[in-house]
C-alpha beads as a LAMMPS data file, in Angstrom:
LAMMPS data file: protein, C-alpha beads

76 atoms
75 bonds

1 atom types
1 bond types

-500.0 500.0 xlo xhi
-500.0 500.0 ylo yhi
-500.0 500.0 zlo zhi

Masses

1 110.0

Atoms # bond

1 1 1 -58.202 105.023 218.502
2 1 1 -61.345 107.089 218.461
3 1 1 -61.620 109.724 216.050
4 1 1 -63.480 113.073 217.194
5 1 1 -64.712 115.770 214.538
6 1 1 -64.730 118.862 214.804
7 1 1 -67.213 121.826 213.204
8 1 1 -67.844 125.181 213.722
9 1 1 -65.978 127.415 215.946
10 1 1 -64.203 124.218 218.008
11 1 1 -62.762 123.457 214.407
12 1 1 -61.706 126.712 214.316
13 1 1 -60.284 126.904 217.669
14 1 1 -58.040 123.777 217.651
15 1 1 -56.767 124.305 213.850
16 1 1 -57.982 120.763 212.619
17 1 1 -61.657 118.737 211.881
18 1 1 -60.813 115.400 213.120
19 1 1 -58.198 114.256 216.154
20 1 1 -56.945 110.872 216.801
21 1 1 -57.340 110.151 220.745
22 1 1 -55.576 107.056 221.599
23 1 1 -57.664 105.489 223.602
24 1 1 -59.416 101.916 223.613
25 1 1 -62.118 103.018 225.761
26 1 1 -63.264 106.357 227.577
27 1 1 -66.459 107.528 229.279
28 1 1 -68.512 111.262 227.000
29 1 1 -67.171 112.466 230.006
30 1 1 -63.881 111.686 230.161
31 1 1 -63.389 112.864 226.706
32 1 1 -65.013 115.974 227.774
33 1 1 -62.583 116.612 230.575
34 1 1 -59.578 115.436 227.805
35 1 1 -60.712 118.186 225.547
36 1 1 -60.694 120.827 227.838
37 1 1 -57.407 120.343 229.293
38 1 1 -55.705 119.460 226.304
39 1 1 -57.250 121.542 223.903
40 1 1 -58.619 124.239 225.986
41 1 1 -62.092 123.789 224.518
42 1 1 -65.339 124.867 226.250
43 1 1 -67.629 122.348 225.560
44 1 1 -70.583 122.361 228.136
45 1 1 -73.380 123.341 225.623
46 1 1 -71.821 121.121 222.762
47 1 1 -73.984 117.624 221.777
48 1 1 -71.637 114.938 221.294
49 1 1 -72.917 111.973 218.826
50 1 1 -70.998 108.669 218.463
51 1 1 -71.488 107.111 215.591
52 1 1 -74.125 109.251 214.408
53 1 1 -76.293 108.952 217.389
54 1 1 -76.585 110.734 220.359
55 1 1 -74.757 110.471 223.935
56 1 1 -75.075 111.212 227.037
57 1 1 -71.821 111.476 229.540
58 1 1 -72.440 108.043 230.973
59 1 1 -71.892 106.261 227.969
60 1 1 -68.538 104.186 227.055
61 1 1 -66.505 105.263 223.966
62 1 1 -64.771 102.537 221.957
63 1 1 -61.783 101.984 220.287
64 1 1 -62.957 102.608 216.243
65 1 1 -65.578 104.967 217.109
66 1 1 -66.430 108.378 215.817
67 1 1 -67.704 110.793 217.959
68 1 1 -69.017 114.115 216.938
69 1 1 -68.787 117.659 218.945
70 1 1 -71.654 119.916 217.370
71 1 1 -71.892 122.948 218.591
72 1 1 -75.029 124.613 219.837
73 1 1 -76.151 126.114 216.031
74 1 1 -78.240 129.929 215.775
75 1 1 -79.581 130.974 212.890
76 1 1 -82.650 133.536 211.478

Bonds

1 1 1 2
2 1 2 3
3 1 3 4
4 1 4 5
5 1 5 6
6 1 6 7
7 1 7 8
8 1 8 9
9 1 9 10
10 1 10 11
11 1 11 12
12 1 12 13
13 1 13 14
14 1 14 15
15 1 15 16
16 1 16 17
17 1 17 18
18 1 18 19
19 1 19 20
20 1 20 21
21 1 21 22
22 1 22 23
23 1 23 24
24 1 24 25
25 1 25 26
26 1 26 27
27 1 27 28
28 1 28 29
29 1 29 30
30 1 30 31
31 1 31 32
32 1 32 33
33 1 33 34
34 1 34 35
35 1 35 36
36 1 36 37
37 1 37 38
38 1 38 39
39 1 39 40
40 1 40 41
41 1 41 42
42 1 42 43
43 1 43 44
44 1 44 45
45 1 45 46
46 1 46 47
47 1 47 48
48 1 48 49
49 1 49 50
50 1 50 51
51 1 51 52
52 1 52 53
53 1 53 54
54 1 54 55
55 1 55 56
56 1 56 57
57 1 57 58
58 1 58 59
59 1 59 60
60 1 60 61
61 1 61 62
62 1 62 63
63 1 63 64
64 1 64 65
65 1 65 66
66 1 66 67
67 1 67 68
68 1 68 69
69 1 69 70
70 1 70 71
71 1 71 72
72 1 72 73
73 1 73 74
74 1 74 75
75 1 75 76
């Protein structure tokens, strides 16, 4: 199982702060596609971290990994 942590507006859209994805292995790109199709999230500008390290779309996520979806932050 892959644990996905959601922050900011993503958390509000889904209605919870984490998800359990029942997959043994997938790429970051496959996870992005799943989030769009299953949860209707717009995550093209979202940074992805796997086990606290930023990841690119070709990186592989494995069973037991923790993924954080981090939306852009603005401030003043």
